[in-house]
C-alpha positions as CSV (number, residue, x, y, z in Angstrom):
1,M,85.1,115.6,99.5
2,R,83.4,114.6,102.8
3,L,83.4,111.4,104.8
4,T,80.1,109.6,105.4
5,E,79.2,108.5,108.9
6,K,81.0,105.2,108.2
7,S,84.1,107.2,107.2
8,Q,83.6,106.3,103.5
9,V,84.2,108.5,100.4
10,T,83.1,108.3,96.8
11,V,86.1,108.1,94.5
12,P,85.5,110.6,91.6
13,K,84.7,109.1,88.2
14,R,87.8,110.6,86.5
15,V,90.1,109.1,89.3
16,R,88.4,105.7,89.0
17,E,88.9,105.7,85.2
18,K,92.5,106.9,85.5
19,L,93.3,104.1,87.9
20,G,91.2,101.5,86.1
21,I,89.2,100.6,89.2
22,G,85.6,99.9,89.8
23,P,83.3,98.0,92.2
24,G,85.3,95.1,93.8
25,S,88.7,96.6,92.9
26,E,91.3,96.6,95.6
27,V,93.0,99.9,96.5
28,D,95.4,101.1,99.1
29,F,96.2,104.4,100.7
30,V,99.9,105.3,100.7
31,L,101.0,107.9,103.3
32,G,103.7,110.3,102.4
33,D,105.2,113.6,103.7
34,D,103.0,115.5,101.2
35,G,99.7,113.7,101.9
36,V,98.0,110.5,100.9
37,R,97.9,108.7,97.6
38,L,95.2,106.2,96.4
39,V,96.8,103.3,94.5
40,K,95.3,100.3,92.7
41,V,96.4,97.0,94.2
42,E,97.3,94.5,91.6
43,P,95.7,91.2,92.4
44,A,97.8,88.1,92.8
45,L,97.4,85.4,90.2
46,E,95.5,82.3,91.2
47,G,97.8,80.2,93.4
48,E,100.5,82.8,93.5
49,T,102.3,83.4,96.8
50,K,103.2,86.9,98.1
51,G,106.9,86.2,97.2
52,Q,106.0,85.1,93.7
53,R,103.8,88.1,93.2
54,L,106.6,90.4,94.4
55,V,109.1,88.8,91.9
56,R,106.5,89.1,89.1
57,L,105.8,92.8,89.8
58,L,109.5,93.6,90.0
59,R,110.1,91.8,86.6
60,E,107.2,93.7,85.0
61,A,108.6,97.0,86.4
62,G,112.0,96.1,85.0
63,Q,110.6,95.4,81.6
64,K,108.7,98.7,81.7
65,Y,111.7,100.8,82.7
66,R,114.2,98.9,80.6
67,K,112.9,101.0,77.7
68,S,114.4,104.1,79.4
69,G,117.7,103.6,77.6
70,L,119.7,104.0,80.8
71,S,122.5,101.6,81.7
72,A,122.6,100.0,85.2
73,D,125.4,102.4,86.2
74,E,123.4,105.4,85.1
75,I,120.3,104.2,87.1
76,M,122.5,103.6,90.2
77,D,123.9,107.1,89.8
78,L,120.4,108.5,89.7
79,T,119.3,106.6,92.8
80,R,122.3,107.2,95.0
81,G,124.5,109.7,93.3
82,P,128.3,109.5,92.9
83,F,130.4,108.8,96.0
84,D,132.7,111.9,96.4
85,D,135.3,110.0,98.4
86,V,135.8,107.2,95.9
87,D,134.2,108.3,92.6
88,P,135.8,111.2,90.8
89,R,132.7,111.8,88.6
């Protein structure tokens, strides 16, 4: 892929389809240690503040991942691991 003189690129069709984006969609570039990811930005609902949007997105993520069957304690163990000095697990 090559940048134009205006530093633009064309997002390949299969990527656009996978992300569900098209003309007018908002996207963001997320920098990581292994490179850059293109992500779709979910638009705020009309009249929704940034804080309300954050709460809504967190609730939606919670609903999505609730189906994992993991308890809150199991999720905490996965995210931070057991504490060797206080947790004998």
